[in-house]
C-alpha positions in Angstrom: 69.2 104.7 116.2 69.7 101.4 114.3 68.9 98.1 116.0 70.8 95.9 113.5 73.7 96.7 111.2 75.6 94.6 108.7 79.4 94.8 108.5 80.6 94.5 104.9 84.2 93.5 105.8 86.3 91.0 107.7 89.1 90.7 110.1 89.9 93.1 112.9 87.8 96.0 111.6 84.7 93.8 111.5 85.4 92.7 115.1 86.0 96.4 116.1 82.7 97.5 114.7 80.8 94.6 116.3 82.3 95.5 119.7 81.0 99.1 119.6 77.6 98.1 118.1 77.1 95.5 120.9 78.0 98.1 123.6 75.3 100.4 122.0 72.7 97.6 122.0 72.9 97.1 118.2 73.0 93.6 116.7 75.8 92.9 114.3 75.5 90.8 111.1 78.8 89.5 109.6 79.4 88.4 106.0 82.1 85.9 105.2 83.7 84.0 102.4 84.1 80.2 102.4 87.6 80.7 103.5 86.4 82.7 106.5 83.7 80.3 107.7 85.5 79.9 111.1 86.9 83.4 111.4 86.7 85.5 114.6 84.4 88.1 113.2 81.9 85.4 112.3 82.1 83.9 115.8 81.6 87.4 117.4 78.6 88.4 115.2 75.0 87.9 116.2 74.3 86.5 112.7 76.5 85.7 109.7 75.9 85.2 106.0 78.2 83.4 103.5 78.6 85.5 100.4 80.9 83.4 98.2 84.2 81.7 97.5 87.6 82.7 99.0 88.6 85.2 96.3 87.6 88.7 97.3 86.3 89.4 93.8 83.8 86.6 94.2 82.7 87.5 97.8 83.7 90.7 99.6 83.7 92.8 96.5 80.3 91.6 95.2 78.0 94.4 96.2 74.8 92.7 95.2 75.4 89.8 97.5 76.2 92.0 100.5 73.1 94.2 99.9 71.0 91.0 99.6 72.5 89.7 102.9 71.4 92.9 104.6 67.9 92.7 103.2 67.6 89.0 104.2 68.7 89.6 107.8 66.7 92.9 108.3 69.8 95.0 108.8 68.9 98.7 108.6 72.5 99.9 107.8 75.8 98.7 106.4 79.2 99.6 107.8 81.8 99.1 105.1 84.9 99.1 107.3 88.0 99.9 105.3 89.3 98.4 102.1 87.1 96.3 99.8 83.9 98.4 99.1 84.4 101.1 101.7 85.0 103.8 99.1 83.0 102.3 96.3 80.5 104.8 94.8 78.3 102.1 93.2 78.1 100.2 96.5 76.9 103.3 98.3 74.3 103.9 95.6 73.1 100.2 95.8 72.6 100.6 99.6 70.6 103.8 99.0 68.5 102.2 96.3 67.6 99.4 98.6 66.6 101.7 101.5 69.6 100.7 103.6 71.7 103.3 105.3 75.3 103.5 104.3 77.5 104.2 107.3 79.8 106.5 105.4 79.7 109.7 103.4 77.2 110.7 100.7 77.6 109.2 97.2 78.6 112.6 95.9 81.5 112.9 98.4 82.7 109.4 97.5 82.5 110.4 93.8 84.4 113.6 94.4 87.2 112.1 96.5 87.1 108.5 95.2 89.4 109.4 92.3 92.7 110.9 93.5 92.9 112.8 90.2 89.4 114.4 90.6 90.1 115.1 94.3 93.2 117.0 93.4 91.4 119.1 90.8 88.8 120.0 93.4 91.5 120.9 95.9 93.4 123.0 93.4 90.2 124.9 92.7 89.8 125.5 96.5 93.4 126.8 96.7 94.8 123.8 98.7 98.5 123.3 97.7 99.2 120.2 95.6 102.3 118.2 94.9 103.5 118.8 91.3 102.3 116.0 89.1 99.8 114.7 86.4 96.3 114.0 87.7 94.5 113.9 84.3 92.4 111.2 82.5 94.8 110.3 79.7 96.1 106.8 80.6 98.2 106.1 77.5 101.5 104.6 78.6 103.6 106.7 76.3 101.8 109.9 77.3 102.3 109.0 81.0 106.0 108.4 80.4 106.3 111.9 78.8 104.6 113.4 81.8 107.0 111.6 84.2 109.9 112.9 82.2 108.4 116.4 82.4 107.9 116.3 86.2 111.4 115.0 86.7 112.6 111.8 88.5 112.1 110.4 91.0 108.3 110.2 90.5 105.6 108.3 92.3 103.0 106.3 90.3 99.8 105.9 92.4 96.5 104.0 91.7 93.9 106.7 91.3 91.3 104.7 93.1 93.7 103.1 95.5 95.1 103.1 99.0 97.1 101.1 101.5 100.2 101.2 99.3 98.7 99.0 96.6 99.2 100.1 93.0 102.0 102.4 94.0 105.6 102.5 92.8 108.5 104.9 93.1 110.4 105.3 89.8 113.9 106.6 89.9 114.8 106.7 86.2 113.0 106.7 82.9 114.0 103.2 81.8 112.2 101.8 84.8 108.9 103.6 84.1 107.2 101.1 81.7 107.6 98.1 84.0 106.6 100.0 87.1 103.5 101.4 85.3 102.4 98.0 84.1 102.8 96.6 87.6 100.9 99.4 89.2 98.0 99.0 86.8 97.8 95.2 87.4 97.8 95.6 91.1 95.3 98.5 91.0 92.9 96.5 88.8 93.2 93.5 91.1 92.7 95.4 94.4 90.2 98.1 93.3 88.8 97.1 90.0 90.2 100.3 88.4 93.7 100.5 86.8 93.8 104.3 86.4 96.9 106.0 87.9 98.3 109.5 88.5 101.9 110.6 88.7 103.5 112.9 91.2 106.9 114.3 92.0 108.5 112.0 94.6 109.6 114.3 97.5 112.8 113.4 99.3 112.4 112.7 103.1 108.8 114.0 103.5 106.5 113.3 106.4 103.0 111.8 106.0 100.6 113.6 108.2 96.9 113.2 108.1 93.9 115.0 109.7 90.9 113.1 111.0 87.7 114.9 110.0 84.1 114.3 110.9 80.9 115.8 109.5 77.1 115.3 110.1 74.0 115.8 108.0 73.3 119.2 109.7 76.3 120.9 108.1 78.7 120.6 111.1 82.3 119.6 110.4 85.2 119.2 112.9 88.7 117.9 112.8 90.1 115.6 115.5 93.7 116.6 115.1 96.5 114.9 113.3 98.3 111.5 113.0 101.8 111.0 111.9 102.0 108.0 109.6 105.5 108.6 108.2 107.0 105.2 109.1 106.2 103.0 106.2 107.4 100.0 104.2 106.4 99.4 100.6 104.3 102.6 101.0 102.2 100.9 103.7 102.1 102.3 107.2 103.9 100.4 109.9 103.8 102.7 112.9 101.4 105.6 113.5 101.1 108.1 116.3 99.1 111.0 117.5 99.7 113.8 117.9 102.5 114.4 115.3 105.9 115.0 117.0 107.1 118.6 116.6 103.8 119.9 115.4 103.3 123.6 116.3 100.0 125.0 117.3 100.0 127.3 114.3 100.6 124.5 111.8 98.1 122.2 113.5 95.5 124.9 113.1 96.4 125.6 109.5 96.3 121.9 108.5 93.1 121.4 110.5 91.4 124.3 108.8 92.5 123.1 105.3 91.2 119.6 106.1 87.8 120.9 107.4 87.4 123.1 104.4 88.1 120.2 102.1 85.4 118.2 103.9 82.9 121.1 103.7 83.6 121.5 100.0 82.1 118.1 99.2 79.4 118.1 101.8 81.1 115.5 103.8 79.3 113.3 106.4 80.9 110.8 108.7 84.5 109.9 109.4 87.1 110.8 106.8 90.8 111.5 106.6 92.6 114.2 104.7 96.2 113.2 104.0 99.1 115.6 103.5 102.7 115.2 102.4 104.8 117.5 104.5 108.2 118.8 103.3 111.2 119.3 105.6 110.5 123.0 105.9 106.9 122.3 107.1 105.2 123.1 103.8 102.3 120.7 103.3 100.6 119.5 100.2 97.3 117.7 99.8 97.6 114.1 98.7 94.2 112.5 99.0 91.0 112.2 101.1 90.0 108.8 102.3 86.2 108.7 102.6 86.2 106.1 105.3 87.5 105.1 108.7 91.3 104.6 108.7 93.2 101.6 110.0 95.0 103.9 112.4 91.9 105.6 113.9 92.6 104.1 117.4 95.4 106.5 118.1 93.0 109.4 117.6 90.5 107.7 119.9 93.2 107.3 122.5 94.2 110.9 122.6 90.7 112.3 122.5 88.9 109.6 124.6 86.3 109.1 121.9 84.8 106.1 120.0 84.8 107.1 116.4 82.6 104.1 115.4 80.0 105.3 117.8 80.2 108.7 116.2 79.7 107.1 112.8 76.6 105.2 113.9 75.1 108.3 115.5 75.8 110.6 112.5 74.5 108.0 110.0 71.3 107.7 112.0 70.8 111.5 111.6 72.3 112.7 114.8 74.5 115.8 115.2 78.2 115.6 116.1 78.5 114.9 119.8 81.1 117.7 120.3 82.1 121.0 118.7 85.6 122.0 117.7 86.0 124.1 120.8 85.2 121.1 123.0 87.8 118.8 121.5 91.3 118.5 123.0 94.4 116.4 122.9 95.5 114.4 126.0 98.7 112.5 126.0 100.4 110.5 123.2 99.4 107.3 121.4 101.2 104.9 119.1 99.9 102.1 116.9 102.0 99.2 115.6 100.7 96.8 113.0 101.4 93.2 113.8 101.8 91.4 110.4 102.4 87.8 109.4 105.4 88.7 107.3 109.2 88.3 107.3 111.0 91.6 107.5 114.4 89.9 106.8 113.0 88.6 103.5 111.7 91.9 102.1 108.6 91.8 104.3 107.4 88.7 102.4 103.9 87.7 103.8 103.6 84.5 105.7 100.8 82.0 105.8 99.9 79.2 108.2 98.2 78.4 111.5 98.7 80.6 114.6 100.1 77.8 116.8 100.5 80.2 119.7 99.1 83.7 120.0 99.5 85.6 123.3 99.0 89.4 123.1 99.8 91.6 126.1 97.1 92.1 128.6 94.8 95.1 127.7 94.5 98.0 130.1 93.9 101.8 130.1 97.4 102.0 128.5 97.3 99.0 126.1 94.8 98.1 123.5 94.8 95.2 121.0 92.4 95.2 117.9 92.5 91.8 116.2 90.6 89.6 113.9 92.3 86.3 114.8 92.8 84.1 117.8 95.2 81.2 118.6 94.5 78.3 116.2 93.2 80.5 113.4 94.8 80.4 109.9 96.5 83.3 108.1 95.6 82.4 104.5 97.0 83.7 101.2 93.6 85.2 100.3 93.6 88.4 102.3 95.8 91.0 104.0 98.2 89.2 106.5 97.5 91.6 109.4 97.4 89.8 112.8 96.5 92.7 115.0 97.0 96.4 115.8 98.8 97.1 119.0 97.9 100.5 120.4 99.4 102.2 123.5 98.8 105.5 125.3 100.6 107.5 128.0 101.0 111.0 129.2 103.8 112.0 126.7 105.7 110.5 123.8 108.8 109.1 125.8 106.5 107.2 128.1 104.3 106.0 125.2 107.5 104.6 123.5 108.3 102.8 126.7 104.8 101.4 126.8 105.1 100.2 123.3 108.4 98.5 123.8 107.0 96.7 126.9 103.9 95.6 125.1 105.9 94.3 122.1 108.1 92.3 124.5 105.0 90.6 125.8 103.5 89.9 122.3 104.1 86.2 121.4 103.3 84.8 118.0 104.3 81.3 116.7 103.3 79.4 113.6 103.9 82.2 111.1 106.8 84.6 110.4 105.9 87.9 112.0 107.3 91.4 112.5 107.2 91.7 116.3 110.9 91.7 116.8 111.4 94.1 113.9 108.8 96.5 115.4 110.7 96.4 118.7 113.9 97.4 116.9 112.0 100.1 115.0 110.6 101.7 118.2 114.0 101.5 119.8 115.8 103.0 116.7 117.4 106.3 117.8 116.0 108.1 114.7 112.4 107.1 115.6 112.9 107.7 119.3 114.2 111.2 118.6 111.3 111.8 116.1 113.6 112.2 113.1 110.7 111.0 110.9 110.1 110.7 107.2 108.6 108.1 104.9 112.0 106.6 104.1 113.0 106.0 107.7 113.1 102.2 107.4 115.4 102.3 104.3 117.5 105.1 105.9 118.0 103.2 109.1 118.4 99.8 107.4 121.8 99.0 109.0 120.3 99.5 112.5 117.1 97.7 111.9 118.4 94.7 110.0 122.1 94.3 111.0 122.4 91.0 112.7 118.6 90.6 113.0 118.7 87.0 111.8 122.3 86.2 112.9 122.6 87.7 116.4 124.1 85.1 118.8 121.4 83.3 120.8 121.9 83.8 124.6 123.1 80.8 126.6 119.9 80.8 128.7 117.7 80.4 125.6 119.5 77.1 124.7 119.2 75.9 128.3 115.5 76.8 128.4 114.8 74.9 125.1 116.6 71.8 126.5 114.8 72.0 129.9 111.4 72.4 128.3 112.2 69.3 126.1 113.1 67.2 129.2 110.1 68.4 131.2 107.7 67.7 128.3 109.1 64.2 128.0 108.6 63.6 131.7 105.0 64.9 131.5 104.3 62.6 128.6 105.7 59.6 130.6 103.7 60.5 133.6 100.5 60.7 131.5 101.2 57.3 130.0 101.9 55.9 133.5 98.5 57.0 134.7 96.8 55.2 131.9 98.9 52.0 132.4 98.1 49.0 134.5 101.0 49.7 136.9 101.2 53.5 137.3 104.0 53.2 140.0 106.3 51.1 137.9 109.9 52.5 137.9 110.0 51.9 134.1 107.9 55.0 133.7 110.5 57.2 135.3 112.6 59.6 133.1 115.3 60.3 135.7 118.2 58.5 133.9 118.5 55.8 136.5 120.8 52.9 135.6 122.0 50.0 137.8 125.5 50.9 139.1 125.9 53.4 136.2 125.4 57.1 135.5 123.8 58.1 132.2 123.9 61.1 130.0 122.2 62.0 126.7 122.6 64.7 124.1 120.1 67.2 122.8 120.8 69.2 119.6 119.1 72.4 118.5 119.7 74.7 115.6 118.8 78.4 115.5 119.6 80.0 112.1 123.2 79.1 111.4 124.0 78.3 115.0 123.9 74.7 116.2 124.4 73.6 119.8 124.7 70.2 121.3 123.8 70.0 125.0 124.9 67.1 127.2 122.3 66.2 129.8 123.1 64.5 133.1 120.5 63.6 135.7 120.6 64.9 139.2 118.5 64.1 142.3 116.4 67.2 141.6 116.6 68.3 138.0 119.4 68.0 135.5 123.0 69.0 134.9 123.4 70.4 131.4 126.7 71.0 129.8 126.9 73.6 127.0 130.1 74.8 125.4 132.1 73.1 128.1 130.2 74.8 131.0 127.9 72.7 133.2 124.8 74.3 134.8 122.4 72.8 137.4 119.0 73.1 135.8 115.4 72.6 137.1 111.9 74.0 136.8 108.3 73.4 136.0 106.4 73.4 132.8 102.8 74.8 133.1 100.0 74.8 130.6 102.2 73.0 128.1 104.5 75.8 127.2 104.9 78.2 130.2 108.4 77.5 131.7 109.5 78.4 135.1 113.2 77.7 135.1 116.1 77.8 137.6 119.3 78.0 135.6 122.2 77.7 138.1 120.4 79.7 140.7 119.1 82.3 138.2 115.3 82.1 138.0 113.4 83.2 135.0 110.2 82.7 133.0 110.0 81.7 129.4 107.6 80.3 126.9 108.6 77.4 124.7 106.1 76.5 122.0 106.4 73.3 120.0 105.3 73.2 116.4 106.6 70.0 114.8 110.3 70.0 115.0 110.3 73.8 115.6 110.7 75.3 119.1 109.7 78.9 119.6 111.6 80.1 122.6 110.2 83.4 124.0 112.7 84.9 126.5 113.5 88.4 127.6 111.2 90.0 125.0 112.7 88.1 122.1 111.7 85.0 120.1 114.4 82.5 119.1 113.1 80.1 116.5 115.0 76.8 117.1 114.8 73.4 115.4 115.2 70.2 117.4 117.7 68.2 115.4 117.1 64.4 115.2 120.6 62.8 115.4 119.3 59.8 113.4 118.2 62.0 110.5 120.7 62.6 107.7 119.9 65.4 105.3 121.0 64.7 101.8 123.1 67.0 99.8 121.4 70.1 98.2 118.0 70.7 99.7 116.9 73.5 97.5 115.3 73.6 94.1 118.6 73.2 92.3 118.4 74.7 88.9 115.2 76.6 89.4 113.2 79.0 91.5 110.5 78.0 94.0 107.4 80.0 95.1 108.0 81.6 98.5 104.3 81.4 99.3 101.0 80.3 97.7 99.8 82.7 95.0 99.1 83.2 91.3 101.4 83.9 88.3 100.5 87.2 86.8 103.5 87.9 84.5 106.4 86.1 82.9 109.0 88.7 82.2 111.5 86.9 80.0 111.4 84.5 77.1 112.8 81.0 77.6 116.3 80.7 76.1 117.2 84.3 76.7 120.4 84.9 78.8 120.0 87.2 81.8 122.3 88.6 84.4 121.9 88.3 88.2 119.0 90.2 89.6 117.0 90.5 86.4 113.2 90.1 87.1 111.9 86.8 85.8 108.4 86.2 87.1 105.7 88.0 89.1 103.4 86.4 91.6 100.3 87.9 93.2 99.7 86.9 96.9 97.7 88.7 99.6 96.7 91.5 97.2 100.4 92.4 96.5 102.8 91.7 93.7 106.1 89.9 94.4 108.8 89.8 91.7 111.3 87.0 91.7 114.7 87.7 90.1 117.5 85.6 88.6 119.7 84.2 91.4 122.8 84.5 89.1 123.7 84.9 85.5 122.2 82.2 83.4 119.3 81.2 81.2 115.6 80.4 81.9 115.1 77.2 80.0 111.4 76.7 80.8 108.5 78.1 82.9 106.3 75.5 84.7 103.3 77.8 85.1 101.4 80.0 82.7 100.0 83.5 83.5 96.8 83.1 85.6 97.7 79.7 87.1 97.8 79.2 90.9 101.0 78.0 92.6 101.5 76.3 95.9 104.0 77.3 98.5 107.4 75.8 97.4 106.3 74.9 93.9 109.1 75.0 91.3 108.3 77.8 89.0 110.9 77.6 86.3 114.0 75.8 85.1 117.2 77.9 85.3 120.6 77.1 83.9 123.3 78.9 85.8 125.8 78.5 83.1 126.8 82.1 82.0 
C-alpha cells in the first residue's frame, strides 16, 4: 500500500480524499494555486505545494507542475479527484512516465472513453443502444448544422471531452444553432482544452440514471448499483439519490450488466460511472462513461456501507476488489444535495464573497457533509462555487426525504447568495416527493419552486427577532465598553432607556426585499416592548456567541440566529433565512441607484464575446455581451428596445463585480 499520495485537485474532493488516506495511515500532499493558499484542503494536508497563479490553466491544469510536486514530495501516487485533469490521458501518461501510480483507470481506458464520440462508437460496436445523433470527427460548423437538421430539433450539443454541464446547450430551432455551437465550443475549450462537440437528439422528459462500476488489475469488474441524477439545472446535477425510485430488479440487472460489459470492453480499472439516458417507457441509451470518481459517489457509499476512495487506493496499489458482485447489496435510501453559492432567483447566477457565517447540520449516521470550505473562507470567481455536499440516509425514501428537509433547515450560510432555501422547496415539491422525475423537473415545476420565493411575506417573529438581536447587541457593546472604562458602574453605560421623569422610545427600521418595517421600541423593567404594525409585544431574551438568539416573544419562546454583515442581517428562523437590511434613518438614498443607461457586471469575470455592433438597434432580450465566470458562460441581454452606443471592455479583458460594461440608449 502507498504511504504518501498527492491529490491533484482542490475543494471538497481534495478534503474527502485526504480524510480516507489519513484513516488508512497514508500521508496526503495537497497542491494549490495562489488563490487557494489558505484553503481548507491545504490546511488539512500533511504537506502542500503551490503550483501557480489563480487561473486553473496556469495551475491545476498544468500537468508538469503537479507531477514535479509529487516527485519533490516523494508521493508514490496521484489521486486526480474529479474535474481538472481527472480524465486527461496525457496527465495519466505523464504519471506513468515518472514512475508515479495514477489512482484511476489505465491510459487506454481514458483514451477510449475520454472522447464521448469515440466512446459511443465503441458502445455501438458492443451492441449497447445509443441515442440518435452525430458522434463523428467533422467539426465544421456548417456540417454540424446540417447534421442537427437531419436529427431533428430539439438537439443537444455536448462537449466531446466534457462533463458537469459545461459546453452543453439544448437547441430548439435551427436559427439558434450557430450561436449555441459557438458558445459550447468556447466553454469546452476553456474548461477542457478541447472544443470538439457531438450532437444528439434531445429526448423529452428523460431520466438520467448512472451505474457505478469498479474494476481491478486482475480482471474483476462489479457494479455498485445505480444513482438517479435527473434533477438538474443548466445540465448540472442538483439532487442525486440511490437507488433510483421505481427501478425494477430486472431493469437494474440489465443496466448493471450493460455497464459492467462496457467497463470490461476497455479493460477498466478503478472507479468509473456509466451514464444512461432513460426514456419514459424505461428504454435506456448509453450517454457516456466517466473514467473517474463522481461528485455524487457518497450516495452509493451510504447505501452500500463502502468507502469508494479506499477501494480506489487498494485497487491502484494492485489489490483485488474487496467484494464480489454477489456480496454487494443495497440497504436503505440516500440523497445528496449540492449546496452552491448561487442565486436561484437570478437564473442560478454564481455568487462570490466571504462566508461570514457557515453552520452545517451536525453529522451523524444519517447525515454527512462533504465540504472544502469553513466559516471565514472566500468563494472566489476562479473556481466552481460549490460550498458543500449534504448527504442523508434512512431506511426508505420517504424517511430520507424527511431527513434531507430537516438537515437543510439546519444549514445556515451567510455572506454569499446560496441555494439552501431553493433546495428545501425542491425536496418538498410534490413532483419530486412522488418521484415524478426527469431532467426538466426544475423547469416543469417552476411555478412551485419560484412562486413568491423572493417576495413571500416575512413572518412577524422574524422582524421581532431582528430588532431584539439589535438591542441585545447594542447592550453587549455598552457592557464591554463599561468594563474597559474608569467607572464600570456608571449609569451612563446603561442602555435601558431611562430618562428623568420621562419615558423614552426609539425606532428601528429593517428592509427585507420590497418589505420595509418600522418597529417602535419601548423599554420595560425586564426587556422591551416592541410595537409592529400597531400590535405591541413584550420581548426579551439572550444573545449567545454573538449571533445565537434565545427569544421570548410575548410568551412564545424560540431560537434564532441573527448574523450581522455590514448593514445586512441574516435572520435564520424556522428553517428559513430572511435577509434584512438595517435602514439608517439619517441616510438618504439619491434618485436612481442603478447603472442608468448601461449594463453592469453581475459578478467578477472576463469578457469573451461582444454580440452586437455599436450603433445597431436591438429589441428587448437580444443577447449583447457574454461573460465567463466560474468556468461558465453568462449572457447579458438588452433590458429594453434601444441601441448599444459603446462597449467599455474588449474581448479578453477582466471585469469587476458591478463594472459598467456598455452604454445603452433606451430610445426605440
